[in-house]
Structures are given as structure tokens and as C-alpha cells.
C-alpha positions in Angstrom: 127.2 70.3 89.1 124.3 67.8 88.6 124.0 65.0 91.1 121.1 62.6 91.9 120.0 64.9 94.7 119.6 67.8 92.2 117.3 65.7 90.0 115.3 64.3 92.9 114.8 67.7 94.5 113.7 69.2 91.2 111.2 66.4 90.6 109.8 66.7 94.1 109.6 70.4 93.7 107.7 69.8 90.5 105.2 67.5 92.3 104.6 70.0 95.0 104.1 72.9 92.7 101.8 70.8 90.4 99.2 70.1 93.0 97.2 73.2 92.4 97.4 72.7 88.6 96.4 69.1 89.1 93.2 70.1 91.0 92.3 72.7 88.3 93.0 70.0 85.7 90.6 67.7 87.5 88.0 70.5 87.5 88.5 71.0 83.8 88.1 67.3 83.1 84.9 67.3 85.2 83.6 70.3 83.3 84.4 68.9 79.9 84.1 65.1 80.0 84.3 64.7 76.2 87.6 66.5 76.0 89.7 65.1 73.1 93.3 63.8 73.5 94.8 66.8 71.6 93.1 69.3 73.9 94.1 67.3 77.0 97.8 67.6 75.9 97.2 71.3 75.2 95.7 72.0 78.6 98.4 70.1 80.4 101.0 71.9 78.2 99.7 75.3 79.2 99.9 74.4 82.9 103.4 72.9 82.5 104.5 76.0 80.5 103.5 78.3 83.4 105.0 76.0 86.0 108.3 76.1 84.0 108.2 79.9 83.4 107.2 81.2 86.9 110.2 79.7 88.8 112.5 80.8 86.0 111.1 84.3 86.2 111.5 84.1 90.0 115.1 83.0 89.6 115.8 85.9 87.2 114.1 88.3 89.6 116.2 87.1 92.6 119.4 87.3 90.6 118.6 90.8 89.2 115.8 92.8 90.8 115.2 91.1 94.1 113.9 94.3 95.8 111.0 94.6 93.3 110.2 90.9 93.6 109.9 91.1 97.4 107.3 93.8 97.1 105.3 91.8 94.6 105.5 88.6 96.6 103.0 89.9 99.1 100.4 90.2 96.3 100.7 86.6 95.1 98.1 85.0 97.4 95.6 87.8 96.6 96.1 87.5 92.9 95.6 83.7 93.0 92.5 84.1 95.2 90.9 86.6 92.8 91.7 84.7 89.6 90.6 81.3 90.9 87.6 82.8 92.7 86.5 84.5 89.5 86.9 81.4 87.3 85.4 79.1 89.9 82.5 81.4 90.6 81.7 81.6 86.9 81.8 77.8 86.6 79.7 77.4 89.8 77.1 80.0 88.5 76.9 78.3 85.1 76.7 74.9 86.7 73.8 75.9 89.0 72.1 77.9 86.2 72.3 74.9 83.8 71.9 72.1 86.4 68.9 70.5 84.9 69.9 71.2 81.3 71.0 68.3 79.2 72.8 70.6 76.7 76.5 70.3 76.2 78.6 72.5 78.6 80.9 75.1 77.0 84.5 73.9 76.6 87.1 75.6 78.7 88.5 78.3 76.4 92.0 79.6 76.0 91.3 82.8 78.0 90.1 80.7 81.0 93.1 78.3 80.6 95.6 81.2 80.6 94.0 82.7 83.8 94.1 79.3 85.4 97.7 78.8 84.4 98.7 82.2 86.0 96.6 81.6 89.1 98.0 78.1 89.8 101.6 79.0 89.1 102.0 82.5 90.4 103.1 81.1 93.8 105.9 79.3 92.0 107.6 82.7 91.5 108.9 82.3 95.0 110.7 79.1 94.0 113.2 81.4 92.4 114.4 82.0 96.0 114.9 78.3 96.6 116.9 77.8 93.4 118.7 81.2 93.6 122.0 79.3 94.4 121.8 77.6 91.0 123.6 78.9 87.9 121.6 79.6 84.8 121.9 76.1 83.3 121.0 74.4 86.7 118.0 76.8 87.1 116.8 76.1 83.5 117.1 72.3 84.0 115.3 72.4 87.4 112.5 74.5 85.8 112.3 72.1 82.8 111.9 69.2 85.2 109.2 71.0 87.1 107.4 71.7 83.8 107.6 68.0 82.6 106.4 66.7 86.0 103.5 69.2 85.9 102.5 68.1 82.4 102.1 64.4 83.4 100.3 65.3 86.7 97.9 67.6 84.9 97.3 65.0 82.1 96.4 62.5 84.8 94.1 65.0 86.6 92.2 65.7 83.4 91.7 62.0 82.7 90.5 61.4 86.3 88.1 64.4 86.0 86.8 63.2 82.7 86.0 59.8 84.1 84.3 61.3 87.1 82.6 64.0 84.9 80.7 61.5 82.8 79.4 59.9 86.0 78.4 63.2 87.6 76.8 64.7 84.5 75.0 67.9 85.5 76.9 68.4 88.8 80.4 68.5 87.3 80.4 72.2 86.6 79.3 72.9 90.2 81.9 70.6 91.6 84.6 72.0 89.3 83.7 75.6 90.4 83.8 74.7 94.1 87.2 73.0 93.6 88.7 76.1 92.0 87.3 78.4 94.7 88.7 76.2 97.4 92.1 76.1 95.7 92.1 79.9 95.6 91.2 80.0 99.3 93.9 77.4 100.2 96.6 79.3 98.4 95.5 82.6 100.1 95.3 81.0 103.6 98.6 79.1 103.5 100.5 82.2 102.2 98.9 84.9 104.3 98.3 83.3 107.7 
């Protein structure tokens, strides 16, 4: 039921799925270089929750309403592009508008984090297809491993972004916005073309 290959595959799947969330975490760290430890855990936790939930929802869809999911799957790249483009564009605009300002940048709020969480994990719905051969317990454990891996990768991304953010000062918001827009474009291009 659970062999070494199952755990290795689940962890590697988690690493692959976490790359978009890592990049967004990096951007969040750039945008908020004074983020406290509790918030870092909260941000990484939001991303890991979404990365856990989306493949699980995908598995449920494959096992129950696969026809409806197949129709929705075509929208995933568009949704990710729109959500990340919106958040990234807003960060870019605010970064350019306040480029010369020494005032403190606004912290990333819960609304923006939830949008980022959906945008970076929505493509993980399709992982439900790859784990559709698992029973419920196997799917649950695979998704938990994906979530745990995502947490640590995002935690590291925020710390790296914070370090770079203090060195980049006024340009951090611009860089963070560009990163989010590029992630949205990358998700769109790799899934549509």
C-alpha cells in the first residue's frame, strides 16, 4: 500500500507543485522585508493549505464528477493568468507609484494571500488525475505530503525574498509584481500551448 516509491513520488510532486508558490512567496518577502516570523508561517501555511486541498479536490472530482472537471480544466490557465496578473499588476503599479517614497509598503493582506493561494494552486487540481489510482487514504497522505513540502519551500522563499528585499528597498514591489505577472504568463503558456 505504502512503499518508498509512493513517498518519494509524493514529495517530488510536492516540490514540482510548490515552485509557483515559492516564486510568489519570494515576491511577498521582497514586498514586505520586515515580515515577522508568525506571519511567515501564516503565509507559508496558506500556500500549503491550498496545495494540499487542490489535488484532493481534483482526486474527488476524478472519482466522482470527472466530466464536469474536464470542462473546468480548460479554464485553469486563464484563471491563474488573470489572478496573478491582477495581483502582480497592482504590486507593480504601487511599486512604480511609490518608487521614491521611503514610507513603509503595505503588508500583503489576507485577501491578496487567498487570491495568490488559489492562483498558484489551481493547476494542482489536475494532479487529481495522476493520483486517481490511489484509494482515499493514499490520496490524503499524498496531498498531506504535498502540503508539508510546500510549507517549507514557501517558508524558504519568503526568507530569501526578505533578505533580498532589504537590499533592494524601493524596487522590491516592482520586482515582486513583475515576478507574479511572469508566473501567471508561465502557467498560461505551459498549459495552453
